[in-house]
C-alpha positions as CSV (number, residue, x, y, z in Angstrom):
1,M,0.0,0.0,0.0
2,S,1.4,3.4,-1.0
3,A,1.9,6.1,1.6
4,P,-0.9,8.6,2.2
5,V,-0.7,11.8,0.2
6,P,0.4,14.7,2.4
7,L,-2.3,17.4,2.6
8,A,-2.2,21.0,3.9
9,I,-5.2,23.0,5.0
10,L,-5.4,26.8,5.0
11,G,-7.9,28.5,7.3
12,G,-7.6,25.5,9.5
13,S,-9.6,26.6,12.6
14,G,-12.8,27.4,10.7
15,Y,-15.9,25.2,10.3
16,V,-15.1,24.1,6.7
17,A,-11.6,23.0,7.7
18,G,-13.1,21.0,10.7
19,E,-15.6,19.3,8.3
20,L,-12.7,18.4,5.9
21,L,-10.8,16.8,8.8
22,R,-13.9,14.9,9.7
23,L,-14.2,13.5,6.2
24,L,-10.5,12.8,6.0
25,A,-10.7,10.6,9.1
26,A,-12.7,8.1,7.0
27,H,-10.5,8.4,3.9
28,G,-7.0,7.0,4.6
29,G,-5.5,8.2,1.3
30,F,-4.7,11.7,2.5
31,A,-2.7,12.6,5.6
32,P,-3.2,16.2,7.0
33,R,0.4,17.3,7.7
34,A,-0.2,21.1,8.1
35,V,-3.4,22.5,9.4
36,V,-2.5,26.1,9.2
37,S,-4.0,28.7,11.6
38,A,-2.2,31.9,12.4
39,S,-4.3,32.5,15.5
40,R,-4.1,29.0,17.0
41,A,-0.7,27.7,15.9
42,G,0.7,25.1,18.4
43,E,-2.7,24.3,19.9
44,P,-4.2,20.8,19.4
45,V,-6.8,20.6,16.6
46,A,-9.1,19.0,19.2
47,A,-9.1,22.2,21.2
48,A,-11.0,23.9,18.3
49,F,-12.9,20.7,17.3
50,P,-13.5,18.5,20.3
51,H,-15.6,16.1,18.2
52,L,-12.4,15.2,16.3
53,A,-10.4,14.3,19.3
54,G,-10.7,10.6,18.7
55,A,-9.7,10.9,15.0
56,W,-6.8,13.3,15.3
57,P,-5.6,13.2,19.0
58,E,-2.0,14.4,18.3
59,L,-2.6,16.8,15.4
60,C,-1.8,20.4,16.1
61,F,-2.4,23.7,14.2
62,A,0.7,24.9,12.4
63,P,2.0,28.3,11.2
64,A,2.1,29.0,7.5
65,A,5.9,28.6,7.7
66,A,5.4,24.8,8.2
67,L,4.3,24.4,4.6
68,A,7.9,24.8,3.3
69,G,9.0,21.7,5.3
70,L,6.1,19.7,4.1
71,F,6.7,20.5,0.5
72,A,10.4,19.7,0.8
73,E,9.6,16.2,1.9
74,A,7.0,15.4,-0.7
75,P,7.2,15.2,-4.5
76,R,3.5,15.7,-4.7
77,A,1.0,17.1,-2.2
78,A,-2.5,18.5,-1.9
79,L,-3.7,21.9,-0.5
80,V,-7.2,22.9,0.5
81,S,-7.9,26.5,1.3
82,A,-10.7,27.3,3.6
83,A,-9.4,30.7,4.3
84,P,-11.7,33.8,4.0
85,H,-12.1,35.6,0.7
86,G,-9.4,38.1,0.1
87,A,-7.0,36.2,2.4
88,S,-7.1,32.9,0.5
89,A,-5.5,34.1,-2.8
90,P,-2.3,35.5,-1.3
91,A,-2.0,32.4,1.0
92,V,-2.4,30.1,-2.0
93,A,0.1,32.1,-4.0
94,A,2.6,31.8,-1.2
95,A,2.0,28.1,-0.9
96,L,2.4,27.6,-4.7
97,A,5.7,29.5,-4.6
98,A,7.0,27.4,-1.7
99,A,6.0,24.2,-3.5
100,A,7.7,25.3,-6.7
101,A,10.9,26.1,-4.8
102,A,10.8,22.6,-3.3
103,R,9.9,21.0,-6.6
104,C,6.7,19.7,-5.1
105,A,3.8,19.2,-7.5
106,L,1.0,20.9,-5.5
107,E,-2.7,20.2,-6.4
108,V,-5.1,22.9,-5.0
109,A,-8.7,23.0,-4.1
110,D,-9.8,26.5,-3.1
111,L,-13.1,26.7,-1.2
112,S,-13.0,30.5,-0.8
113,A,-14.4,33.0,-3.3
114,D,-11.0,34.1,-4.6
115,F,-10.8,32.1,-7.8
116,R,-14.4,31.8,-8.7
117,F,-14.2,34.5,-11.4
118,A,-12.0,34.2,-14.5
119,D,-11.9,38.0,-14.8
120,P,-10.2,39.9,-12.0
121,A,-12.4,42.9,-12.7
122,A,-15.5,40.8,-12.1
123,W,-14.1,39.8,-8.7
124,T,-13.3,43.4,-7.9
125,A,-16.8,44.5,-8.8
126,V,-18.2,42.1,-6.2
127,Y,-15.7,42.3,-3.4
128,G,-14.6,46.0,-3.7
129,Q,-10.9,45.5,-3.8
130,A,-8.2,44.6,-6.3
131,H,-7.7,40.9,-6.7
132,P,-4.8,39.7,-4.6
133,A,-3.4,37.3,-7.2
134,P,-4.8,37.9,-10.7
135,E,-2.0,36.1,-12.4
136,L,-3.3,32.8,-10.9
137,L,-6.9,33.1,-12.2
138,P,-6.2,31.4,-15.6
139,T,-4.7,28.4,-13.9
140,F,-7.9,27.4,-12.0
141,A,-10.8,25.3,-13.3
142,R,-14.2,26.4,-11.9
143,G,-17.4,24.6,-11.1
144,V,-18.8,21.7,-9.2
145,P,-17.1,18.3,-9.9
146,E,-20.3,17.0,-11.6
147,H,-20.1,19.8,-14.2
148,L,-16.4,19.7,-15.0
149,G,-15.9,16.1,-15.8
150,T,-12.3,15.1,-16.3
151,S,-10.1,18.2,-16.0
152,A,-6.5,18.7,-16.9
153,F,-6.2,21.5,-14.4
154,S,-4.4,20.9,-11.1
155,R,-6.1,23.8,-9.4
156,F,-9.8,24.0,-8.7
157,A,-12.2,26.7,-7.5
158,H,-15.3,25.3,-5.8
159,P,-18.5,27.3,-5.9
160,G,-19.9,28.4,-2.6
161,C,-22.6,26.3,-0.8
162,F,-25.5,28.5,-2.0
163,A,-24.1,28.4,-5.6
164,T,-23.7,24.6,-5.5
165,A,-27.3,24.1,-4.4
166,V,-28.6,26.3,-7.2
167,L,-26.2,25.1,-9.9
168,L,-27.0,21.4,-9.5
169,P,-30.6,21.7,-10.8
170,L,-30.0,24.8,-13.0
171,V,-27.1,23.9,-15.2
172,P,-28.6,20.7,-16.8
173,L,-31.9,22.3,-17.5
174,V,-30.6,25.7,-18.8
175,G,-27.9,23.8,-20.8
176,S,-30.5,21.6,-22.5
177,G,-32.9,24.5,-23.2
178,R,-35.6,22.9,-21.1
179,I,-36.1,26.1,-19.0
180,A,-36.0,29.7,-19.9
181,P,-32.9,31.5,-18.5
182,E,-34.9,33.8,-16.2
183,V,-34.9,32.2,-12.7
184,A,-35.9,33.3,-9.2
185,V,-34.3,31.5,-6.3
186,T,-35.0,31.5,-2.5
187,A,-32.5,29.5,-0.5
188,I,-32.4,29.1,3.3
189,T,-29.1,28.2,5.0
190,G,-28.0,27.0,8.4
191,S,-25.9,29.0,10.8
192,T,-22.6,27.2,10.1
193,G,-22.7,29.0,6.7
194,S,-21.8,32.2,8.6
195,G,-18.6,30.8,9.9
196,R,-17.1,30.4,13.4
197,A,-16.9,34.1,14.4
198,P,-20.2,35.0,16.2
199,S,-22.2,38.0,15.3
200,A,-25.7,39.4,16.1
201,A,-27.1,37.6,13.1
202,T,-25.6,34.2,14.0
203,H,-26.0,34.3,17.8
204,H,-28.3,31.3,18.6
205,P,-30.9,33.2,20.7
206,E,-31.3,35.7,17.8
207,R,-31.5,33.0,15.1
208,R,-33.5,30.2,16.6
209,S,-37.2,29.8,15.8
210,T,-37.0,32.4,13.0
211,V,-36.3,32.8,9.3
212,V,-35.1,36.1,7.8
213,A,-34.0,37.2,4.4
214,Y,-30.7,39.0,4.0
215,A,-29.1,40.9,1.1
216,P,-32.1,40.1,-1.1
217,L,-31.4,40.6,-4.8
218,A,-28.0,42.0,-3.8
219,H,-26.0,39.0,-2.4
220,R,-22.5,38.4,-3.7
221,H,-23.3,34.9,-4.7
222,E,-25.7,36.0,-7.3
223,P,-23.1,37.2,-9.9
224,E,-21.0,34.1,-9.0
225,I,-23.9,31.8,-9.9
226,V,-24.5,33.7,-13.1
227,A,-20.8,33.3,-14.0
228,F,-20.7,29.6,-13.2
229,V,-23.8,29.0,-15.4
230,R,-22.3,30.9,-18.3
231,E,-19.0,29.0,-18.0
232,A,-20.8,25.6,-17.9
233,T,-23.5,26.2,-20.5
234,G,-22.7,29.4,-22.5
235,V,-26.1,30.8,-21.4
236,E,-26.5,34.1,-19.7
237,V,-29.1,33.7,-16.9
238,D,-31.2,36.5,-15.5
239,L,-31.1,35.5,-11.8
240,A,-33.0,36.9,-8.8
241,F,-31.5,35.4,-5.7
242,V,-32.9,35.8,-2.2
243,P,-30.9,34.1,0.6
244,Q,-32.4,33.4,4.0
245,S,-31.0,32.6,7.4
246,G,-32.7,29.6,9.1
247,P,-32.7,28.3,12.7
248,H,-30.8,25.1,11.9
249,A,-27.0,24.6,12.1
250,R,-26.2,22.8,8.8
251,G,-27.8,22.4,5.4
252,I,-29.2,24.5,2.5
253,Y,-32.7,24.2,1.0
254,A,-33.1,26.0,-2.3
255,T,-36.3,26.6,-4.3
256,L,-36.0,27.7,-7.9
257,H,-38.9,29.2,-10.0
258,A,-38.7,29.3,-13.8
259,R,-40.8,28.8,-17.0
260,L,-40.5,25.9,-19.3
261,A,-39.0,26.7,-22.7
262,R,-40.0,23.2,-23.8
263,P,-43.1,21.5,-22.3
264,G,-42.6,18.6,-20.0
265,S,-44.1,16.9,-16.9
266,A,-42.5,16.8,-13.5
267,E,-41.7,13.1,-14.1
268,E,-40.0,13.9,-17.4
269,I,-37.9,16.7,-16.0
270,A,-36.9,14.6,-12.9
271,A,-35.9,11.9,-15.3
272,E,-33.8,14.4,-17.3
273,L,-32.0,15.5,-14.2
274,A,-31.5,11.9,-13.1
275,A,-30.0,11.0,-16.5
276,F,-27.7,14.0,-16.3
277,Y,-26.3,12.8,-13.0
278,A,-26.5,9.1,-13.7
279,A,-22.7,8.8,-13.3
280,S,-22.6,10.9,-10.1
281,P,-22.6,9.0,-6.8
282,F,-23.9,12.0,-4.9
283,V,-26.7,13.7,-6.8
284,T,-30.2,12.2,-7.0
285,A,-33.4,13.5,-8.6
286,A,-37.1,12.7,-8.0
287,V,-40.5,14.4,-8.4
288,A,-41.1,14.7,-4.6
289,P,-39.4,17.6,-3.0
290,P,-36.4,16.5,-0.9
291,R,-36.1,16.8,2.9
292,L,-33.1,18.6,4.3
293,V,-32.6,16.2,7.2
294,D,-32.1,13.3,4.7
295,V,-28.9,14.9,3.3
296,A,-27.6,17.0,6.2
297,G,-24.2,15.6,7.4
298,S,-23.6,13.8,4.1
299,N,-22.1,14.6,0.7
300,R,-25.4,13.9,-1.0
301,A,-27.6,16.4,-2.9
302,A,-31.2,15.7,-3.5
303,L,-33.2,17.4,-6.2
304,G,-37.0,17.6,-6.7
305,V,-39.4,19.0,-9.4
306,A,-43.0,20.3,-9.5
307,V,-44.8,21.5,-12.7
308,R,-48.0,23.4,-13.4
309,G,-48.5,24.4,-17.0
310,D,-45.4,26.2,-18.2
311,R,-44.2,26.9,-14.7
312,V,-41.6,24.7,-13.0
313,A,-40.4,24.7,-9.4
314,L,-37.1,23.0,-8.7
315,F,-35.9,22.0,-5.2
316,S,-32.3,21.3,-4.0
317,A,-31.2,20.2,-0.6
318,L,-27.6,19.6,0.5
319,D,-25.2,20.1,3.4
320,N,-23.5,23.4,3.2
321,L,-20.3,22.2,4.9
322,A,-20.0,18.9,3.1
323,K,-21.3,18.9,-0.5
324,G,-21.3,22.7,-0.5
325,A,-17.7,23.0,0.6
326,A,-15.3,20.4,2.1
327,G,-16.9,17.4,0.5
328,G,-16.9,19.0,-3.0
329,G,-13.3,19.9,-2.6
330,L,-12.4,16.4,-1.5
331,Q,-14.3,15.0,-4.5
332,W,-12.1,16.9,-6.8
333,L,-8.9,15.8,-5.0
334,N,-10.0,12.2,-5.2
335,R,-10.2,12.5,-8.9
336,R,-6.8,14.2,-9.2
337,F,-5.0,11.6,-7.1
338,G,-6.7,8.6,-8.6
339,F,-8.9,7.6,-5.6
340,P,-12.5,6.6,-6.1
341,E,-14.7,9.7,-6.2
342,S,-16.6,8.5,-3.2
343,A,-13.6,7.9,-1.0
344,G,-14.2,9.4,2.4
345,L,-17.6,10.7,1.3
346,S,-19.9,7.7,1.3
347,A,-21.1,7.8,4.9
348,P,-24.7,8.6,5.2
349,G,-26.0,11.6,7.2
350,P,-27.1,11.0,10.8
351,G,-30.8,11.3,10.0
352,W,-31.5,13.3,13.1
353,L,-29.8,16.5,14.0
């Protein structure tokens, strides 16, 4: 048996990094050698993630300087960035430079927003600052693994969790011309999507037992989704996106409204989606709307369909930390390193949360 692939994680103390470490505990093919956290370097990983104490009892957070030593010992390695937008790109650039100096072939899965646009001006328009590493943008492939197929790229920009939930039902049906490219989306997310740092909006007494929309028709993920659809299908979508905060911890439930460009029943459209994802181990489609609890905690995404006349409602449920972030990134790394795509990702969700 060959030795595990050394893996580094940027933004190591955040929820997405913790989810990745949970998934890696069931993988065996990757070994986390540097979980980078500037604020918690030297502390045990279990101090930030007590639920991982049994899986990684001796693993400690490391400073960014530890990456050079890792790359010097490995001819090939993996890097996952779960750092915040604006901070990820310079950290990834520094890691790539260190790997090049050590002659280490570094495969990168970036889970931040920093490489989701091919055009640096588009990123600047959304995030209000100059892109930190525009020279790297052409070196990244963009999209969910199910839409990219086999990629020659060694660097991958994963869509955000909201975007993943919307893209899974949208791309196949826009690409086939089944629905008109004018779509309204309402999507509700759990509190883990807001990250570890608490705020008034994510504090549990403020969030429990309520639902509230935020940044309606003005959220930064809206232009990202439009760009991903354009890149995957060549179609420009007129998207109206309204995100909502829900009282649960994990999971996204998205409802998409559109008009049929070609007539079809709910059964026919569900079959079209199922055929599109027939080779995917993680995406299922049915007529019945999915339930969030059935996919939360897993890497699965469940799609549903309803039709009345020329109107169609599409439903998408997935876990924001798994399929929407860490799990999607691990899917891509599995492909790049020759592991089965479902390695570390086949465990079902708990069913009760």
